[in-house]
Structures are given as structure tokens and as C-alpha cells.
N, C-alpha and C positions, 0 to 999 in steps of 0.2 A: 768200476768199483761202486759200492753202494753209497748212499747219501745218509747223513745223520743230522737231525735237527737238534740244536743244543740251546740251553739256557745257562747263562754264566754271569758272574759279577766281576767287575774290574776292581782296581785298587781303591777306587772311591766308593765302592759298594753299589754302583749302578748296574741294573739288570740289562744284559745284552742277549739278543736272540739272533740266530742265523742258521745256515745250513752249510755243512762241510762234507767233502768227499774223502773217504778213507776206507781201508780194509776192515776195520772194526772200531768199536767205540773207544777202546784203549788208546789207539793211535790218535783219535780225535781229541781225547783228554790230554794227551801229551802235547799236541799242537797248541791247545788252549793254554796249558800251563806255561809253555815256552814263550808265549806272548804276554804273560803277566795276567792272564784271566783265569779265574777259578770256576770250573764247570759245576753247575748245579744239577742239570739233567741232560742226558744224551739219549735220544731215541731214534731208531731207524725211520726213514721217510722216503717216499718215492718222489718227492719234489726235488728237482735238480737245483744245483747251486745257482743263485741269482734269481730264483723264483720268489714269488710272494703271494699273498692271499688275495690280491686284487683280482677282480673278475676279468674274464677275457673281453667282456664288453667294454669295460673301462680302459683296458689296454688298447682296444681297437681305435678309440677316439682320443687316446692320449697323444699330445703333441710329440713330434719326433725331436730327437736331439739335434740342435742346430750347430753349425760350425763355430759360431761365436761361443757356445758353451765349452767346446773343446779348446778353443783359443784361450779363454779365461782360465780354464783348468790348467793349461800349460804354464801360464804366468804364476798362478797360485802355487803350483808344485815347485816351480823354481824358487819362489820366495820361501816356502816352507823348508825345502831341502837345504837352501843356503843358510837358513837360520839354525840348522841342526835339528829340526823337528823330525822324530822317527816317522818313517813313511806310513806306518799303520795309523798312528795318531793323526797325521796330516790328512789321510783319506777319510778318517772318521769325522774330522772337522768339516771337510769339504762336502761330505754326504749330508751332514746336518744343515749346512748353510746353502746348499744348492737350491736355486729358485726353481729350476726345472725338475719335476718329479721323474721324468724319463732319465735324465742324466744322474739324478740321485740313485736311481735303481742300478745304473751302470757302475757308479762308484761303489755301491754296496757289493756288487758282484766282484769288483776288483779286490776289495778287502777280503771277501770270503775266499777268493782264489789264492791270495797271498797267505791267508790262514792255512790253506790246504797245502802249502809248500811250493806253489807255482811262482815263477818269476813275474814281474810286472808286465813285461812285454808279452809273455805267454797269456796272461790274463786279458790283456788288451786285444789279443788276436781273436778272442772269443766274441768280439763285437766289431766285425768288419764294416758295418754300416756307420759306426761312430768313429773308429780309429782306422785311418787308411793304412795300407801296407807300408807306405813310406814312413808314416808316423811310428808304427810299430817297429820298423827296422831301425829308426833313429834311437828309439828308447832302448832297444836291444844293444845297440852300440854303446850307449851311455852306461848301461849295466856292465858291459864287458870292460870298459875303460875306466870306470869309476868317476865319470864326468856327467852323471845323470842330470844334475841341476843345470849345467851348461847347455846340455842338449835341449832341455825343456825351454830355456830362454831362447835358443835359436829357433825352435819350433814355433814359439809364440811370435817372433819377428817374421818368420816365413809365412805364417797364417795371416798375420796382419797385412803383409804385402799382398798376398793372394786375395784377401777380402777387399782391400782397397782397389785393386785392379778390376775386380769384377763389378764393384759398385760404380766405378767411373765409366765402365763400358755401358752398364745399364742406364746410367744417367745421361750419357751422350746419345743413346738410342731412343730415349723416351719420347722426345719431340718428333723425330721422323716417324716413329711407330704410330704415334697419335694421329699425325697428318694422314698417313697411309690408311689407317683404320677409318678415319672420317671420310676419306674419299670413297672407300668401298661401301660404307653405309649410305653415302649420298647417291652413289650409282644405283644401289638397290632401290632406294626410295624413288628416284627419278624414273627408273624402268617400270616399277610396279604401280606407282600412283600418278606421277606427273604426266608422262608421255601418253598413257591411255586417255587422259582427259583432253589433251590437245588433239589426239587422233579423232575423237568424236567431233571436235570443232572442224577439223580439216575435211572430214567426210562430207560435211555439208557444202563444201566449196564446189563440188562437181567439176574438178579440174585436175590436171596431171600434177602430181606432187614432185618436188625436187628429189634427186637421188639421196641426199643426206637425210631428208625427212623420212623417206621410205626405209632407209637403213635403220634409223632410230625406232620407227614404229615396228619394223620386223623384229628387231632385237627385243623390244619391249614385249611384243606378243609372245615371242619364244620364251622369255623369262617368266611371264605370267602363266603360260600354259604348261611349261615343263619345269617349274622351279623345284618340285619334289625330286625329279630325276637329277637335276643339276646338284641339288643338295646331297643326294645319295652318292653321286659321283665324287663330290668334294670330300665327303666323310670317308668313302671307300678308299680314295686316293691317300687320305691322311693315314688310315689304318695300314694300308699296304706299305706306305713310306716308313711308318714306325716299325713295322715288322721287319722290313728290309734293313733299316739302319740298326736294328738290334742284333743282326748277324755280324760276325767278324768282317766279312767281305764288304757288306753294306756300310758298316761304320767306317771302315777304311776309306771307301770311295767318297762318302759324304764328308768326312773330315778333310780329305784331300781337296774336294771341290770348294769347301768353305774357305780354304786358304787362297783360292784363286778368284774369289768373288771381288768385283770392283770395290774399291774404297775400304770395305769392311775386312777383306781378306788380309791385307797387309797389317792391319791393326791386330787381328787375331794371331797372325804369324809372329809378330814381334812380341806380343803378350805371352804366347806360348814359349818362345825361346827365352824370354826373361824369366819365366817360371822354371824352365830347365836349368838355366845358369845359376839361379838362386839356390835351387834344391841341390844341384851338383856341388856348389861351393859349401853348402851346409854339410853334406855327407862327407866331403873331403876333409873339412875342418874337424869333423867328429872322429876321424880316423878310419873311415870305411875304405877298404881297398877299391881301386878305380873300377875294376870289373864289376864287383858287387854294387858299387855306387851307381854305375850306369844302369845296371839291371833294376835297381830300386827307383832311380829317377825316371826311367821310362814309364813307370806307373803313375807318375804325378802330373804329367804334362796335359792330360785330359784331351789328347788328340792322337788317335791311333796311327795316323800317317807319320807324325813327328816321332811317336813312340817307336815305330818300326825303324826309322832312321837312327834313333839312339841305340836300339838293339843291334843295328848294323855296326855302329861304333864299338859297342861292347864286344861283338864277335871279332872285329878287327884287332882290338886291343888284346883279346885272348890269343890271337894268332901271332902276337908279337909286334904288331904295327904301332906306330906312334898315334897319339890322340889327334895330332894335327892332320895326319894323312887320312884317318878315318873321318874326321870332321869335314874335310874338303870333299870326300867322296859322297857325303850325304846330300850335298847340293842345297842345303837350307841356310847355311851361315854366310854372312857377308865377308868380303876380304878383310875388313878391319877386325872382325871377330877372330878369323883364322890366324891373323898376325898376332893378336893378343894371346891366343892359345899357344902359338909357337914360342912366344917369349916366356909364357908361364911354364912350359915344359923345360925350357933351357935353364931357367932360374930356380925352378922348384917352387914357384909362387903361383901355381895354377889356381888354388882355391881363392886367393885374394883377387887375381885377375878375373876369375869367373864372377866374383862379386862386382867388379868393374863392368864386365859385360852386361850383367843383369841391370846395373844402374843405367848404363847407356841405353839399353832397350826400354827401360822404364821411362826415361826422359823422352825417347822417341814416341812411345805410346801415349804419354801425357800430351805431347804436342799434337799428335794425330787426333786424340780425343777432343782437344780444345778446338780444333779446326774442323771436326767432323760435321757439325751442323752447317758450317759455311760451305763444305764440299757437297752436302746433300741438298741444301736449299735450292740451288739452281735446277737440279734434276726435278725436284718436287714442283717448282714454279713452272717449268716447261711442261710437265705432265698435267698440271692443273690448267695451264693455258690451253693445251690441246683439247682437254675435256670440255672446257668452257666454249671454245671455238666450235667444236662439233655440235654441242647443244644449241648454241646460238644460231648456227647455220640451219640446223634441222628444225628449230622451232620458228625462227623469224623469216626464213626464205619464203615459205608459202604466203605469209602475210604481206611480204614485200611484193611478190608476184601478183597477189590479188589487188593490192593497192595500185600497182603500176597499170594493171589491166583496167581498173576502174577509171584511172586518169585518162588513158587512151580512149576509153569508151566515151 
């Protein structure tokens, strides 16, 4: 259908402008009148809904919509809808008060889509990079059940939990990452600048060098001589790895490997399962059928290996199997969790018990994150000790041998 640019005035006489999609200008006028807006001018345009006059250059460098923007939007929508504010008026207020221009543009498109007769969930689906499929599905359920404000509140709580989980993981990994990066930089500096200087000194000894010293000098010479090749190999390996993990099979294998990594793997597994339990509880409380809920939840766990296991649960439920049996066959849930699922199925309190499962996993993740540094520090200390030992032996053994030879002489 064609697009029409309009100018109109609201009940307060304020001038409004926008773009709507419709078969003709008469239908656009009817849409405006139905929302309490009086059209002043309606003209055809090629600009699609949600477009604006900003240059493509400005959009290129415009900040992206952040998850916190969507989270605050969810809380604001809950407050507005609970207070009885019409959704169109609420979106207009959110558009004007939005700090992020990018998100203000999205809210504007939501308003124009609603003006065009679309549902809110359909309008959100036009922005997949802003609103996830899980978010859109939950909004759709809220529209169907008339509990939209409740869904927005639950989405806000879910996004708050997810953001807190990610922040704690980043915080826990910050110190180990810094230490590892410092070690890598130190190794590069030592190989390129320090060892070559010692090699010139040792060359004047006119004596056989210890094996460790030869090893260090050989490694340093190789690094100095072939560093462009080594750098190209590292960059090429990174590109190949990125391309491989972008494929469905590569992403599946990488996500599976991450869960088996020492120390970090169990934290990621528990965090992913906590996100699954929380989102499943949310969809169940919102009235989503179990099969549809599992299908939607599989898209929220951010791990294709776990998502595949959840899809297996969905297929099993479709065949008439119990959730307990399908959960056991996945092989990713602990016996305690499967027992709680069994009780939830028997009592009809699966959604509340899923919340309990999520809380249990959250507590375990919290404990693991608090002790993560303590678990990693011994490994870092051992690695640093081995590095210092190799350097000390390689650098000081020739001096020791030379000093001993001088004493014997």
C-alpha cells in the first residue's frame, strides 16, 4: 500500500506530522479522525513509515538502541497503562521524553503503525534488533488476554534479571582478563626488546649457552623475524573462527564447547538455565500454551546448544510426553530441578516452581561468581610462576655458568 504524509492538529491545537500507510487519503483521514486528530494536509509520499528527514550519514553514526532503553520503556508502559493512560497518548509522551534519539525514532514508528491500524506487537516486530521475538510474543499474549500492563511489568523484571546476570559475569571476569592481557603484552615486549639485548651480551661470552637460554633466544628471533606472519595468522584465525561460528553448525559446536570449559562452563550453563526457567515461568504465567512457550523460550537462552535441547522438549510435549520426561532426556537439568518439574506438573504450579528453579540457579551463579576470582587466581599464579622461572633460568643461567667458570679459573 502507498504511504501518505500528513499534517494534523490535536485537541489542543498542536501541529502533528507523520507518515501513514493506507489505500488512499480518505482512509488516512478516517484513521486520524478516529484517534481525535483533525487532518490539515494529506499528500502521497515515497518515504516509508518510521522514516524521517535525517541524513543517512547521521543515522550511520547514531547510537544504537540499548537494552536498558527497552527495559525502561517496559516499566514506563506498565505505569502508563496501569494509570489508564491511552496507549497512543502514552507513546507520544515517551517519544518526547526519550533521551535516546534512536529509541525515540522507534517509538515514533510504533505510534504511526498503531495509527495505521496495526497491533502493538505487529508494530514491534518491525524492529527485530530492538524487540526480541520473546518480547514481541509476550506483548502479543498481553494483547490477546487483556493483561498488557502485567506483561510489561514482567518483561521489565525479566530484563532486569538478565542485565544483572550479565553485569555480574563481566565484573567477575574483568580482573582475570586484565591479568591475561598483561601477560600477553609482557611476553611480546620481552621477546621483541628484552631478550635480543641479552642475546648480544651472551654472544660475547664465546661459550656454550644452556638449553633454556637457546630456547628463549630462538623464540625471540622467530618472533622478531616473522611477527608479520604470526600477526596475519592470528587475524586470519580470528576471521575464520568468526565466520565458522556465524554458521548454525559452528555456533552450535562453539556454544556446546563453552559449556564444557573449566570453571567458566558451569557458570554459563547455570546462568543459561536460570534464564530459561525465568522466561518459561513468565510465558506460563502470561497464559502462553506450553508448546508455544517452549518455542519462544528457546529463542531467549542465547545458546544454540541449550536452545536445541529446549526444542527437543517442545517436540516431546507435542507428541504427548510429559515435561518431566522431556526434561530428563535433554541431559542438562540436575536431579533437583527435574524433581521440582515433576511436582509442578502434578500440582499445576509449574510456573511458580520454575521461578523457584530460576532463583536456585541464580543463587548458585551468584556464589560461583563471588568465588570465581579465587578459583582463577591459583591458575594465574602458577602460569605466572612458570613464566618467571623460564625467564629467570634463560637469562641468569649463562651468567651463573660464566661466574662459576671464572671462580674455577
